[in-house]
N, C-alpha and C positions, 0 to 999 in steps of 0.2 A: 451467849451468842458465840461462835467460832473466831479464832484468832487468824490475824494476818498470815502469821505463821503456819498453822493449821491447812489454810487454803494453800498457801504456796504449795505445802508437802501434797496435799490432794490432786493440785494441777499436773504435777510431775506423774501420774500414772497415764496409761496412753485412753483408757475410759474412766470419765471422772463425772459422778453427781455429787452437788449437796442440795437437800432441800432443808430450809429453817425458816421457822416464824417470825424470826427477830426480836422474838419477846413481845410480840404486838398480841393484844389482849381480843383482839376483832374475831378471829375463827372459833366457834362456839364448838367445830365438830371436829375440827383433824386429832390425832392420835399423838403425835410427834411434835416435840421441839425441834427436832434435826434428826435428819438421815443423809450418812454418808454413804456411799458405796462408790469402791474404784474395782478396776482390771487392768490386767495388763493385756498386752497386743493379742495372745493366742486365746483369750476368754471369748466363750460364746456369745455370738452376736444374732439379731434380727434385723432386718433389713428390708424385709416385705409385710406385709400384714396379714398374709396368709401361714407365714411360719411363725409370726406373734401369737396369732390365733392359735396355732395346733400346741405352743410350747405349754407346759405345766409344770406345779410341784417346784416352782424356784421362783426368784426373786427375778422380775424382771423392770430394767431402770432405762426410760428414755423419752423421746421426742415424736409426738404427732405432730408432722408438719403439716402448714393450714393446705396445701396440695393435695393431701389425701382424701380430701372431699370428692374428687373426682372420681373415684375408689367407690365410693357411695354412691354418688349420684353422675352418671356418666354423662347429662349434656352440661357439666360444669370440669370439662377439661378447658383447661389455659392454654392460651396461644403466647402467653407472654414468658419472659424469661428471666432466673433470678441471679443475680451475682453469687448469691453465697448458699450452696445447694448442699443438702442431707439428702440421704436415702428415702425411701417411700416413708420408712418408718425408721427410726435410730434406737435398736435398746440393745442393751446389753447384762449380760448376768455377771453380776458382782461377785467378786474373789472374796470380798471382804464388805459387810455391810455394818455399820456402826448407827444402833437405832436409839435415841433418847426420849422416852416415852414422858409426857407431861406428867408433872407431879412426881418422877421417880429419881432420885439423887444420883444413879450411876446408870451409864450407858449399856445395853446389850451388844456383844460384840457376836457376830457371824462369820465362819468362814476363816480367814487367813490370819492368825491373831498377831504375826510379825507387821503386816500390813497397819493393822490400826496402831501397833504402836509407834512404827514412823509418824504416824498422823497424829497421836494425841501427844506425843514428847516432841514435837517439832520445835525448831529455833529458828526465829525468824532471819530471814537473807535480806539484803538489799537488790529489790530489782531494779534494772533500768528503768528510765524514764519514759512513759510513752511519749512518743511524737506523734502528732494526729494533723494531718493537711485539712484544707477546707471543706467542709462537707457541700457536698451537690443533693439538692434535690430534684427529682422528677417531677415536681411543680415549681413554677413559681409562684408567686403571692396571687399575682393576678390570675394564672391560670388555676389554682385550687379555686380559687372564687368562683370564676366561670363554670369549672366544673360543678361544683356545688349549685348554681342555679340552672344547669343542664337535669342534674338529678332531681331538681324540685318540679321541673317539669314533666319528668317520669312520675313523680309523687301526684301531681295535679290530674295526669292522664290516666291515673288508677295502675300503674304498673305494680307499685312496691306504696308502704307506707312511712318507712324507716329505713334509712341505708346506711352502713357505715362506710365514709370514706378516709383512705391513708395516705400518706406522702412518706416516701422513702428517701432517708438520708445518708449517702455513700461518701466514705473518704479513703485515702491511700492512707498507709499506718507503718512505716519504714521500723519503728521498733514501739510495742505494745505490750503493755502488763496485765493478764487476763486477771491474775491475783488479786492484786494490789486495786484494778479498777471495780472489780467487784466486791471488794471492802469497802472501798468508798463510796459504792453505790448502794450498799447496803445500809452502812452508816446515814446517809443523807435520805434514805426511803427506807424507815422501819417497816416492813409489809410483812401478810402475814402468809405469802408465798415468794417467797425470794428462793431462786434457784441458781446454781452456778453445773456447766454442764461443758465438760471437757470430751469431744467425741473425735479420736485422731489428733489433728490439725486443727479442727474447728472447736469455737466456744460458743454458749449462750451464757450472758450476765443478765439475770432478770430479776427485776423488781416489783415483781406480780400483786395489784392488791385483790386480785380476783381468781376465784375458783371455778373451774369449769365444770366438774364430776366427782362425786364422789361416791364410792359404792361398799359399802360395809355390812356382810351378810346379805340382806335383801332390800338395806336401805339406801336408797338413793338421792342424792344431795346434790342441787347446782343452784349458785349463788351469782345471777349475773350482776353484771354493774353499769346503769346506764344513770346518766345526772352527773355533772362535776362543778363545783364552785372552789375558786381558789380560797386560800388560807390567809387569814387577813394581818396585817402589821402589828395589830394590837387586840388585845381581848375583846375589846368593843365590835371593832371592825371585823373581825373571826366571827363573833356571834351573828353580825350582820348576814354576812356570806351564807353561813349556818344555816339562818332561818329564810333565807332566800330560796336555798336549794331544797330544803322541807316542805316549802309553800309554794314552790313555782310549777303551774301547770304543765308549763312546756318541758322540763324536768321529768315531771311524775307520767307525761304522756308517752316519750321517752323508755321511761323505765317500764310502763307496763305493757307495751306494745312488746318487748322483747320477754316480760315476764311470760304473756300468753303465749308466744311461740314457744319457750322452754316449756309449760306445760303440755302443750301440744307434743313437743319431742318427748317428755317424760310417760306420755300416755302410751307410747309406742310400744313399750319396754313393763309398765305399769300394772298392778291388779285395778281392777275396775272399782271408782271412788277412792283410790287411795293417796290420789296424788293433791295434796295441800300445799299453800302459800302461808308458813306460819311467820314470817316477817315482809313486809312489804314497805317499801322505801323506807329502809332503815339507814340512817347515817352514820357511815365510818368515816375517822376523819387521820388524814396521812400527813405526812411531814410538808407537803405543797399543795394538796387540794383537801376538800371534801368530796364525799363518793356517795350517790344513793346505790343502795344494795339490796337483792330482795332474794331470798331464799324459797327456793321449790321443793319439797319432798315427796317422794312415793315410793310404794313397796314395790319391788320387782318381781314378776311373775314367775314361776317354779320354771317354767320352759324357755324361759330367753338368760342365754348366756352373759357371762362379762361384756363379752366381745360385742354381743347385740346392743347391749346398751351405751356402748361408746358408740356403734354404727348409726343408732338412731338418733343421734344428739349432734354428732359432728359436721361441720365444725360450730365453733362455739357462737349461739346467736346473737349473742353482744356483739361480735366482730362480723357481722353479713346484716343485718336488719330481717325485715318482715314485709313480705314472704320469703324464706332462705333462699331458696333457690333461684329465683327472681332477682332478688339484690345481689346475692354471689356472679350470675353471671353479669349484672351491671357495674361489678367490682372489677372484674376481668377487663371490661369493655375500656373503663374509665381511666383504671388506675396505670395500666400500659407497662408493669412492671411486676411478676409475680410476687405474690408475698413471701413465698420460702417458708421458713418456720414459723414468722411473725402471725400473729391472731389463730396459730394451734395451740399445741397444748404438751405441757411436761410435766411427767409425773412417774408413779410407780405402780405396778400389779405384784401382789403380792403373792408367796405359793398359795394362798388359800383363795386367790382372784378376787380379792379385796383390791382397790386401787383408789388413788386421790390423784387427782390432775389439775392444773392450773390454766388460766391463760396467757399466752404469752403477749404480753404487752409490757411497755414502760422498760425494755430489752435493748441490749447491745449484743448485735452476732460480729465476731472475729474469725476471718480467714488466716492464720499464721501465713499457708503456702503461698496465698495469693497477696497478702499485705492490704488486706481489704477490711473494713470496718463500716456496719451498717446500722441504723435504726429507721423504726417507724413511729409514727403517732397518726392518732386518728380519731375522728368522732363521729357521731350519729347524726344524721341530717334529716329534719323535719320539713313539713311544710313550712312552718313557722320558722324556722331558722333564718338567723341573721348571718348572711355569708362571711362577714367580715370576722364576726365574733366567733365564728365557728373556726374560723383559719387561727383566729387569737387563742381558742381552747387548745388546740394541737401542741402549742410553743407552751402553753403550760403544763400540759402531760408531760412534756418533754424536759420540763425544768432540770430536775434532778439529773437526769442524763448530762444534759446540756453543762450543770455545774460542776460533774465529775470530769466531765472530759475537757474542761478549759482549766481544770487541775485549781479552781477556786474552793476554799473551806467555806 
């Protein structure tokens, strides 16, 4: 894994991104152990979907914010505001990219070699300690539980089958060290889709365990996560939690609804009869939680572009619910704060138009200019959900973030 010194050096560029699998064995499909991409202020950028789609023959690195959904489905225009905003899309063309493929000893360096030297030979410096005020949520516990009950009424009435509800935590940060906090977050959460992004004066520090979408040649892969159980305090308790998750009809129901939604999304881009589910209800274990993960694959049709594959599936179904459009409408109604980049995706598009994108969850967003820090946590609501337990699950998912921000090892 990258050292703190290397992360610090990367964070000094105007645009910078790290993708790394944190030596996790969970990802069967990823090509790289890590990708580092950096650029100066005058680098080429793409801040609209239209311009990104027109780009070709270069590496493109960046963020697809959740609010991009309204471009693909005009009925999903949100009236809510977001405190930390990004462009419609936030992509840059790296001046230097370092690619460490799995199983290879040395990384491949493309572009400015001197930039790579700065990163690979970096010496650690002492960052100022982060000072974080108390976080405020857009929900009280009572309001969150009451909202779950309202959503369950929608489910009972047939509006939807499952819906993701998230709460946003926001704090002022007079002093904050993105590189150090990302290093600590990644240490606490060794996940296959960890990501650090610097976009001018805004940062994303992401410990995501979930792949949204991958395209390699004509092979499409999506791996939604639905179903969570805590890690145990000892081996026996851990096995009990894992067995519960594996056998829980409730957790399986949550997962299979999103699998069906994702299969439908992939059918829009895939050859007939090519969409398959090679892994259903696979348990993946991380530092604070066990997760139920399913894998859906398909073969892209020849007349479908890379951009079509994304447009046909965005936003990630695990972050809306089923059916997708109706649940996204209800999310905008009940969450009262726009998600921004949370529940969107960050990743890369290669010169050959292959791509790999995660789901932006378990993430911290920081705006240096405003001195604002935020993170979201959420969960899937079904008819059988117990509201108090769903609220507790959101806090469980945020455990690594809260531990890092409270400076406790």
